[in-house]
C-alpha positions in Angstrom: 0.0 0.0 0.0 1.3 3.4 -0.9 2.2 5.9 1.8 -0.5 8.6 2.1 0.5 12.2 2.6 -1.8 15.1 3.3 -0.7 18.7 2.7 -3.0 21.6 3.2 -2.3 24.7 1.2 -3.8 28.1 1.6 -3.2 30.8 -0.9 -1.8 34.0 0.7 -3.8 37.0 -0.3 -1.6 39.7 1.3 -0.3 41.3 4.4 -2.2 43.3 7.1 -0.8 45.5 9.8 -0.8 43.9 13.2 0.5 46.6 15.4 3.1 49.5 14.8 6.1 47.3 13.9 4.9 44.0 12.6 2.6 42.6 9.9 0.6 39.4 9.7 0.0 37.2 6.7 -3.6 37.0 5.5 -4.6 33.7 4.0 -7.7 33.1 1.9 -9.7 30.5 3.8 -11.6 29.2 0.7 -10.8 27.2 -1.3 -8.8 24.7 0.9 -6.4 22.6 -1.2 -5.5 19.1 -0.2 -3.0 16.9 -2.0 -3.0 13.1 -1.5 -1.0 10.3 -2.8 -3.3 7.3 -3.4 -2.5 3.7 -4.0 -0.7 3.3 -7.3 1.3 6.5 -6.8 -1.3 8.9 -8.3 -1.5 12.3 -6.6 -5.0 13.7 -6.2 -5.6 17.4 -5.6 -8.9 18.1 -3.8 -10.3 21.7 -3.7 -13.0 22.4 -1.2 -15.1 25.5 -1.7 -18.0 26.7 0.3 -20.9 28.1 -1.6 -24.0 29.5 0.2 -26.1 29.1 -2.9 -25.8 25.3 -2.8 -28.3 23.2 -0.8 -26.5 19.8 -1.4 -22.8 19.1 -1.9 -21.6 19.0 -5.5 -18.6 17.0 -6.6 -16.9 17.5 -9.9 -14.1 15.1 -10.7 -11.6 16.1 -13.4 -9.4 13.1 -14.2 -6.7 12.3 -16.8 -7.5 9.8 -19.6 -8.4 6.3 -18.3 -5.5 4.9 -16.2 -5.4 2.3 -13.4 -5.3 5.2 -10.8 -8.3 6.9 -12.3 -10.4 3.7 -12.4 -9.5 3.0 -8.8 -10.4 6.5 -7.7 -13.8 6.4 -9.5 -14.6 2.9 -8.0 -13.7 4.2 -4.4 -15.9 7.2 -4.8 -18.9 5.2 -6.1 -18.5 2.7 -3.2 -18.3 5.6 -0.6 -21.5 7.3 -1.8 -24.6 5.2 -1.6 -27.1 5.6 -4.5 -30.1 7.9 -3.9 -32.2 6.2 -6.6 -32.7 2.7 -8.1 -33.5 1.9 -11.7 -36.5 -0.5 -11.8 -39.1 -1.7 -14.2 -42.7 -0.5 -14.2 -45.0 -1.8 -16.9 -42.2 -2.6 -19.2 -40.4 0.8 -18.8 -37.3 1.5 -16.9 -37.9 4.2 -14.2 -35.8 5.8 -11.5 -37.2 5.4 -8.0 -36.0 7.4 -4.9 -34.7 4.9 -2.3 -36.4 6.9 0.5 -39.8 6.2 -0.9 -39.4 2.4 -0.9 -41.4 0.6 1.8 -40.2 -2.9 1.3 -38.8 -5.4 -1.3 -39.9 -9.0 -1.6 -38.7 -11.9 -3.7 -40.9 -14.3 -5.6 -39.1 -16.8 -7.8 -36.5 -15.0 -10.0 -38.1 -11.6 -9.6 -38.0 -9.0 -6.8 -41.0 -6.7 -6.3 -40.3 -3.3 -4.9 -43.2 -1.6 -3.1 -43.7 2.1 -2.6 -46.8 3.7 -1.1 -48.6 3.9 -4.4 -46.7 1.7 -6.9 -45.1 -1.7 -7.5 -41.8 -2.0 -9.4 -39.9 -5.1 -10.4 -36.3 -6.0 -10.9 -34.4 -9.2 -11.9 -31.6 -8.4 -9.5 -31.5 -11.0 -6.7 -32.7 -9.8 -3.3 -29.3 -10.3 -1.6 -27.6 -8.1 -4.2 -30.3 -5.5 -3.9 -29.9 -5.6 -0.1 -26.2 -4.9 -0.4 -26.8 -1.8 -2.5 -29.4 -0.3 -0.2 -28.4 1.9 2.8 -28.5 0.7 6.4 -32.1 1.7 7.0 -33.1 -1.4 5.0 -33.2 -4.6 7.2 -34.1 -8.2 6.6 -37.7 -9.1 7.5 -37.7 -12.6 6.3 -35.7 -14.9 3.9 -37.6 -13.3 1.0 -38.1 -9.7 2.2 -36.3 -6.6 3.3 -38.0 -3.4 4.7 -37.2 0.3 5.1 -37.3 0.9 8.8 -37.8 4.6 8.3 -41.2 3.9 6.7 -42.5 1.6 9.5 -45.6 2.8 11.4 -46.0 -0.2 13.7 -44.9 -3.8 14.5 -47.5 -6.2 15.9 -46.8 -9.6 17.3 -49.6 -12.1 17.5 -50.2 -15.9 17.3 -51.0 -15.7 13.6 -47.8 -13.8 12.7 -45.7 -10.7 13.1 -47.1 -7.8 11.1 -45.5 -4.5 10.0 -47.7 -1.6 8.9 -46.2 1.3 7.0 -46.7 5.0 7.2 -49.1 6.6 4.8 -49.9 3.3 3.1 -52.3 0.4 3.5 -49.6 -2.1 2.7 -48.4 -4.6 5.3 -45.6 -7.1 5.5 -45.2 -10.3 7.6 -41.9 -10.6 9.6 -40.7 -14.1 10.2 -40.1 -15.3 13.7 -36.4 -15.6 12.9 -36.0 -11.9 12.1 -38.6 -10.5 14.5 -36.1 -9.7 17.2 -33.7 -8.0 14.8 -36.5 -5.9 13.4 -37.8 -4.9 16.8 -34.4 -3.9 18.1 -33.7 -1.9 15.0 -37.0 0.0 15.4 -36.4 0.6 19.1 -32.9 2.0 18.4 -34.5 4.3 15.9 -37.1 5.4 18.4 -40.0 4.1 16.4 -41.2 1.7 19.0 -41.8 2.4 22.7 
């Protein structure tokens, strides 16, 4: 593994009087420059600028033509930032669905059905691969289902089964006995169950 170095550079913008006989250097605070050596010996320069007009962070990556270092950098960034949307099928068309709107996903045969409050979407991606791509708010509810704990309204245990009801939806999902304890603990940690 290559040794990593971090150097912070601030551009000097001038001098300012700091008393009768001395002066103080004035540094421009933004942008902040950071140079890193990454694996493979490629130096990466990162510039961070604060912009009051932006509501969400924006990352622009300028890279040299395709090299091993460039491919590694892009792969690391993609792994670090979870997706905000999934591409799924709806009535034969590919559509993008916001992850936050997903209530639960359930597998049946070689197809996974993704439920939102008002729609059903499908994908051929296996449930275990889909679960790996989704953020930590998605937890296993049974061998064939995962649910979004942020969308859960209630969890009920009875002799006939363990039932999850979702916020702003009539949809329900049964939680298997094997996963009931994990689901209950996750919801209690989140403060959704008393």
